N, C-alpha and C positions, 0 to 999 in steps of 0.2 A: 477482632478478627475472626472470622469463622473459616474453622478447618473443613477439610474435603467430606471427612465423614458427618459432619455437622449439615452440609449442603443438603438438601431436600431431593435435589434433581441427581445427585451423586447415589443416594441412597435408594432412590427409585430404580436406577441404573443396576445399581448391584442385586436389588430382589429380582430384577425382571431378567437379569442375567442367573441367578440360581434358580428362578423357574424355567428359564431355557434349559438350563442343565439338566435338572429333574426329567424334563419333558423328553429330552434327547435319551437320557437313560431309562427312563420308564419306558419307551418304545420299544426297547430292546426286550421287554418284556413278551410284546407279541409274537417274538421267534418260539417260546417255550411251546404252544399249542403245535406248532408247526414241526418241532421235532417231537411231540407224540405222534404227529400224524406219521412221521417218516418210520418210527417204530411201528406202529401198526403195519404201515406198508411191507415192512422188513416181515412181519409175522404173517402177512398174507402171500408174501413170496415163498416163504419158506413153507407155506402150506401147499402152494401150488408145485413146487419143487418135488416133496415126497408123495403127492398126487399123482404128477406124470410119473414118477418111478414107479408107485403102485400099480397104476393103470396098465404101465409097459408089463410088468411082471403077471398080472392076473390076466391079461390078452394074450400074452407071450408074444407080444411084437419085438420083443429084444431076442426071439429066435433069429429074426430076419436082420441080416448084416445091414442093409440099408436101413431100414427102421431104427435101427440102434444107433447107427453113426447119427442121424437125424434127432434121435431121444439125446445124445450126448451133447450135442452141437445146443440143443435147447436148455439141457441143463449148466452146461458151461457159461450160457446167457444169462441164465438164472442167478449164477453164483458172480459172476462180473456185475451185473446190475446190484446184486445186496452191496457187492464191496463199493461201488459207486456210492449209495445211500447212506453207508457205513462212514465214508470218507467225508461227505458231504455234513453229517449230522454231526461228527467229530471236529471238525473246522468252525462249522456254524456256531457249534456250543462253545469252542475256546474264543471265537471270536465275542461273543455274547459274554462271558466270563472277563475276559482282557477287557472289553469296554467298560463294563460296569465296575470292575475293580479298579481300572486308572480313573475312572469319573468320580469314585468314592474317595480317592485318597489325593487327589488335586482339586484346587481352586482356580487354578489356570484355564488355558483354553485347552479344547480337546485337540488329541493329535491323532491322525487317521493311522492304523498300522494295519498293513493289510494281513490277517491271518490267515489269507486262503492262500497266500504267496507260495507257502511250501507245498502245497498238495495240487495246485493248478495243472504242474505238469501232468500229475498223475490221474486227475478225474479226465484230462483231455486225453491221455493214452488209453485210459480205461473205455471214454467213448469211441475211441477208434476199435478198440477190441471187441466190443460189442456190435457195432456196426460190421466190422468184418465177418464176425460170426453169424449174424444175421443173412448179410450176403452170400455168403459160403452156403448156409442153410437153404436159401431159397434157390440158388442153384443146383444144389444137389436133390432138392425136393423135385425138381424137373420141370415146376411148374411156370412154364416159359409162356402163359396165355397172355401176360401183361409186361410185353417188353418196356413199355415206358416206365412203369413202375421198377423194374429191375433197374434199370437206366438210372433212373432218380436215387435208387438205392445206392448205386455205385458211385453216383456225384457226391451223395452225401458222404459217403463214406471216405472219398478223396478230401473235400473239403475240411473234415474233421481231421483228417490224417496232415493237412497242412496247416490246420490251427494247432494241434500237437507240435508241429515241428517249431511254432513259432513260440510257442510257451516256452519249450524246452530250451531255446535260444536265447528268449529273453532272460528266463531264470538263470542261465549260464552269464551272462552280460552282467545282471545285477548281483551275482555273487563276486563277480573280481574284485581284488582289492583295489584300493585308491590308489592313483600313482604317487610315487616316491616326490614329495614335495622339493625335496634336494636336487632332483632332476637325475641323479646317480642312477647307472644302470648297473650297479654291483650287484654280485649274487652274494645271497644268504650264504652264511658258512655251512658246510656240508653239502651243499648242491652243485659244487663244482665237478666238471667231468674229468 
């Protein structure tokens, strides 16, 4: 009698499964150049930050109150964009590391674990802040020659604000403890009024 290990079809299925596993794990390597690209973008953003600051000092634009406010808004915008890049890089690297680590340890099926879940609300909130700063900058700059563009910027900001609220509430809903299977609504000790 032939066992499952001796069956050629089972052996081919196991081999195909291992090749598929290696392929899925190997595809994560494509993320590494993207991380380096984000690091380069962060360096370019830092250079742009200090260039804008240096230019304001050299041209003495910082002495004009309105120009200083616009400069500070630009600098804040760059800082929040840098924070967004760092959040995405760290979360992406954690997802890459977790997927490869889990894939190397188990021979069973892959399990999806959303490594971005803890930062989704923060990323959405950062995008809201960035669009809000940009919207305030455009209004304060006084360039109202394109009201449709300004309206679109405001609509985009409101859509991102609604998305951030949804992410926040979904995250709170997912963090709730599972209901007590016994059905009792007894309070935990020490939580009494």
